[in-house]
N, C-alpha and C positions, 0 to 999 in steps of 0.2 A: 504494498500499502503508501509506506514511503518512497518506493522508486517512481511507481506512478502519481505521485504529486507531487516530487523535484522535478520534472519532464514536463505533468503543466504548467507548471509556476513558469518554466524556464521559456517553453512555446510560448505563454504569454508576456512576458518579458523582450521576448526575440520581436515578433508580429505587432508589439506596441515601438519596439521600437523602431520596425518597421517603417507604420503609421505615422511615427511623427518627424522621420527621414523622407518619406513621401510630403508631407506637409510643409514639410518644410522647403523642400526644394520645386513645388509650386509656388508655394513665395519667395526664392528665389526664379522661379522663371517669368512670374507675374511681373516684378520687380522690372527686368534684362526689356520683359516687352513695353514695360512703360519709358523705359532707357532710363532709369535707374541703376547704372552698373554698379553702384559704390556698395550697396547694399545686397544688390542680386552678388557682388562677389563674395562679401562677407561671409554670405549665405553659403553660398558653396565652395567655399576654400574649406571650411570649418568641415560641412562633408566631407567635403573628398577624402577632409584628411581623416578624417573616418572611419571612410572605404568603402562610401559609397558610386555604385560604378554613373548613373546615371549625374551626378554632380563631377564626377573626376570629366566627363568628356564634356559637358558643358562651360567647366571653367576653361579646357582647353581648345575649346573655341573662343574664347572669352581673348585668351593671348592668343594663339594664332589668328583670330581677325582684329583684335587691339578693342574690342569693347571694352571699353570707358580704362586699360590698362596700357602701355606702351606694348607695343607688339610684340610676342618674345616666344621664338620659334621651339626653343628649346624646352622650356615649361610648359608651351603645348604638346610636345610630341611626349613630355613627361605624364601630363594629365593624360592623352590621348591612351599611350601604352597600359597603365595601371590599368583604367577602364575598357580596354581591348582584352585585357588579357582575361578580366573575369564576365566575355562575351558579353560586353555593349556594344551589339550593329552600331551604329551610329560612331561610336572612337575608334572600330573597326575601321569604317570606308574613314573618316575623316585623317587617319595615321596611313594607310594606305596612300591615300591623296599627297598628302606632306610629303612622304618619303619617295613618292611616284616625282613631287616636283622639284624637290629638292631646298623644302622652306627650311628647314633648317643646318643650311648651308654645303647640305650633299646629298645628291640620289643613293638610293638606296634599294635601287631595281628590284634585287633579287625579294629581300621583304615587301615592297609593293604589292608585289605578284602572289604572295604567300598568303597577304590579310585578303586583296580581291578574291582572290581564288576559293577560301575559304566562306566566304560571305556569301559566291555563285553557287557555293557545295549547297549553302542552307536557303538558295532559292531567292537571290537578293540581287534583283534583274540589273540595277545599276553596276552590281558587282556584274553579273555575269557581260554587262558590256563592254566594258574595261577590260574582261580575261579575254573576250576573241581580241579586240582591240590589240590587245600585248601579245595572245598566239602569232595575229595575224602579222604585228613587225619586228617581232623577235622582242622585244621589252621587258628581261629578268627573267625571258625562257627562249628555249629555242623556239624556231618560227616552226610552224604548223596550221598547216592552211585546213585542214578534216577538224582538228580541236577548236580554232574560229568559230569555224562554219558551225560545228555543234556547241557553242557557247553562246552565237549571234542567236539560232532559231532559240536556245531554250530563256535571251531576253525580248526575244518577239515574242514567243508561245508564253511569256508573263507581261504581253504587256507593254514591252518597253518602248517607244516611240520611237526612237530612233534608229532601234535593232531592226524594228519594223519596215520602217522605211527601207534599210541597208538591206534588207532581203526581196525587195523587189528586184534586187538586180549586183545577188550574191557573186558574181562572177564580177563586176566589176566593183565592186568592193573589196571582196577577200582576194585584187589584183591577178588573177589567175590567167 
């Protein structure tokens, strides 16, 4: 009986913490919409340091795009990576984009491909399209026109407009 009670108490405490974090995150999100970046940053920093992945991703965006702070690509990558490692989809996508474009000072094409491919495998259409482009052009991975077309079709089937447009003339798209 004592073990069940301890489990119940721990579950309630954990759920309460999650609700509190979600509530604080909503408050930070609303502050961001209202362009009160200072308030948003304070709340997000506390949540991010506490390990809350959505806050880590949003804080990464603030540093990446200079929302209420000086742009700091290294800080952005730090927060993106923490959230991405915990499965936060938006952080994985922004991390891949930052690595592809070299926003931290150097490009890491293999890591960009890794993150895009990971998202693509989970059915995220923008990432499926990006993986198709990377296979087509040999960016971060060996060129593979068959794989490129497979991922392009997946993105198109999942409703991604750019992929659907490219599928109207796949031979021209893949430069075959």
